[in-house]
N, C-alpha and C positions, 0 to 999 in steps of 0.2 A: 708869454702868449704863444710863441711858436711851439714850445714844448707841449702846451695844452692842446693846441690844434693837432699836433702829431699824435698825441695820446688818443684823441677822439677818432682820428682817422684809423689808428691801429685797432681800436675797439670796434669800429664799424667794419673794418676788414675782417676781423675775427668773426663777428656776427654774421656777415655775409658768407664767409667761408663755411660756418656751421650750417647755415641755411642752404648751402649748395650740396651737402652730402647727407646721406641717410644709410642706415645699417639694416639689413634683412638677414636674420639667422636661418638655420636649417628648418626650424619649426614654423616659419612664417612665410607669407607671400604678400606682395605689395601691389597696390593699384596706383598708378600715377595719374593725377588730375592736372590738366592745364586750364586754368581759369574756370575750374569747376567741371570741366568735361574730361572723361576718362580717355587717356591716349595710349597707355601701355600697362602691362602687367609684368611683375618681376618675381622670379623664383617659383613659377608655376610647376605643377607636377610634370608637365610635358617638356618644360624648359627650365630645369633647376639652375639657379645662378645666385646662391647666397653670398653675402659679404657686403663690402662698401660700394655704394653707387652715388652717382652725381645727378643733380637736377638744377633747373634754373630757379634761383631763389625768388620768392615773392610772386612767381608766376605759376610754378608747379607745386602741388601738394601731394603728400604720400599718405595713403590709407593702408594700414597694416591689418591683414586677416590671418587668422590661425590656420595653419596647414594640417594640424593634427585632427584626429577624430573628435568631434564635439558631441555632447550629450544634451538631450532635451527631455526633461521629466515632466509629464503631464500631471495635473491635479486629479485626484480620484473623482469620478463622475458616475452618475447613474445612467445605465443604458438598458433599454428594453429588449429582451430576447424574443424569439419567434413565438414562444408560448405565453407571451404577455407578462413574463416575470421580469422584474427590474433587478439589475445586477450593478454592484459597485465595482467599477473597473479602474485599475491603476496601471498605467503603461508608460514606457519611455522609448526613445529611439536614439540611435547614434548616426551621425551624418558627417560628411566631409565636404569642405568647399573645394570644388574642382575647377570652377571658372570665376575668378574674382570679378571680372568685368560684368558678366551676366548676373552674378550675385548682387553686385552694387546696383545694377540697373533695375532689378526686380524687388529686392527687399532692403537694400541700402546697407544694413548691418546685421549683427547677430540678433538683436532685439526684434527687428523686422522679420528675420528668418523664423524666430520662435513663434511670432504671431501667425505667420503663414503656416508653419508646421502644426501648430495647435489646431488650426482649422482643418488641415488635411487629415491629421490623426483622428480628430473627432468624427469627421465624416466617414473615414475608413472603418473605424471601430464600430460605429453605429450600423453601417451598411453590412458588415460581416456578421456581427453578433445578432442583428435582427433576422438573419436567415437561418439560424440554428437554435435548437432548444437550449434552455438554461442549464439543464443537466449536463449536456455535452461541454458547455463552457466551464462549468465548475469542476467536473470530475475527470473526464477521460480523454479529451482531444485538444489539450492546450497547445501542443506543438503544431498541430495542423492549423489551429486557429491563428497562431502568431504568423505562420507562413502566409496564410491568406491575407492577413492585415498588412504584412510587409509588401506583398505584391500590389495590394490596392494603393498603399502609400507611394511606392515606387512609380506606379503608373501615373498618379496625379502629379508627382514631382517632375517626372519626365515631360508630361503634357504642358505643365506651366513653365518648364525650362528655367528653373531657379538657380542654376549653376552649382548645384550641390548633388552629392551622391548619398543615397541612404545605405548605411552599412548594416544596421540591425534594428529590428523592432521586437520588443519584449513586453509581455504582460506580466507585471509583478503580482497582481492580485485580481481575481474575478470572483467575488462573493456576493451573497445575498445581503441586502441591508439588514441592520441589526434587528429591527422590529419584525421583519419577515423571517429572518434566519431562526429566531426563537420558535416561531410557529412551525416552521418546516422541520426543525430538529425534534420538536415535540411529536409531530406526526410520524417522523421516521422512527423515533423511539417506540411509539405505540405500535407501529407496524412490526418492528423487530421483536417486541414483546409478544405480539400475536403469533409471529412465526415461531418464536421459541416455545410458546405454549403448545402450538400444533406439533412441533417436533417432539416435545416431551410426551404428548398424548400418544403419538405414533410409537414412541419408544416404550411407553408403558404397555400399550397393546401388544407389541411384539414380545416384551418381557413376559406378559401373562401367557401368551401363546407358547413361548418356549418353556415356561414353568409347567404349563398343563401337559405339554408333550413329554417333558422329563418325568412328571408324576405318572403319566400313563405308561411310559417305558419302564419306570421303576416297579409299577404294579405288575406289569407283564413279566418282568424279570423275577420278581418275588414269587409270582404264581408258578412260573416254570421251575423255579428252584424248589418250591414246596412239592410240586408234582414229581420232580426228579428225586427229591429226598424220600417221598413216600414210595416211589417205585424201588429205589435202592433199599429202603427199609423192608419193603415187602420181599424183595429178592433175598435180603439177608435173613429175614425170618424163615423164608422157605428153605434156604440153604441150611439154617440152623436146625429146623425141624427134620430136614433130610438126614443131617448128621446124627440127630438124636434117634431117628428111626433106624438108621443103619447100626448105631451103637446098641440100641435095644434089641435089634435082631441078632447081633453077635453074642450079647451077654445080658439077658433080661434082668438077672438078679443084680448085677453091678449097676445097670441103668437105674433100677428101682432104688438102690442104695444111694447113688449119686443125686437123684432127684430129692430124696429125703434129706440129704445133707444141705442141699440148697434151700429146702423148705425150713429146716432148723435155723439156718443162718438168717433168714428173713423174719421168722416168727419169734425166735428167742433172742431178746435183747437184754442187756444188763438192767436189773431192777424191774423186769416185766413179770408180774405173777401170771401163771398159767394153771388153770384148773381143768383137768381132764380125768376121765375114769381110768383106772389101772389097766384095763384091757383095750385101751384106745390103740388103733393101728398107727396113729401119728408117731408115737414113740416106740414103734415096734423094734427098732434096732437098739434102743437103750436097754430094753428088757431081754435082748437076745443073749444067751449064755456065751456065745462065741465072740461077742463084742462087735 
């Protein structure tokens, strides 16, 4: 009986001892509750104190909160831009619990924090996106858009004093809904095809102008070449005639003989019959006794 009572007392002592201590590691921070009311925080960023700690059993409770950066991912939702175009926006944010006491008082736990952040993110996204055209959201100003949303979220979090710090806000996707995207892409394709046809038409016109100019220049060059050729040919003929005239003036008989030889070369071909009277002057040199 005494041994059994001692064993019970030992078990109760161990149980009470275990209820009197708690462990907080470097990645955690704790909030101490006394009869449900928060009385102290352990291992906060401003006062790091990880390790083994003591509490009054059955009177004090310990709530553990993560000290690391936490992520909250929103579900994709449709938001209307300033040009009345609806966009599917998918975003997330990272935050950190900086004041466990205020965090517990305002949102209780991470689930409550996510519900509050969902409302804040939704309000901030709608407010920012509603002020800019959909084309800016989709194409060119994503970084500026995320910065504006983060400022809006930080402002609301600071105003509501949730005991958290917003680290980052990111927009993963901001696209047109599928049924609208197909119509928009078809319109964009049609516009691109029209632009391509216009560019091709301009190119064909410029090509025709270049070809016409090249043909004109070729005609001018050929005409100038023919003119120069005729001029050179005329100068050559004149020079030849001058030489002939000079040669004739020096020795008329030799010039007559030379011209006759040229005429024979052109007129008398192999197998060509020629009928002329015996006294023809054409073959004067053939009948000459001196050869």
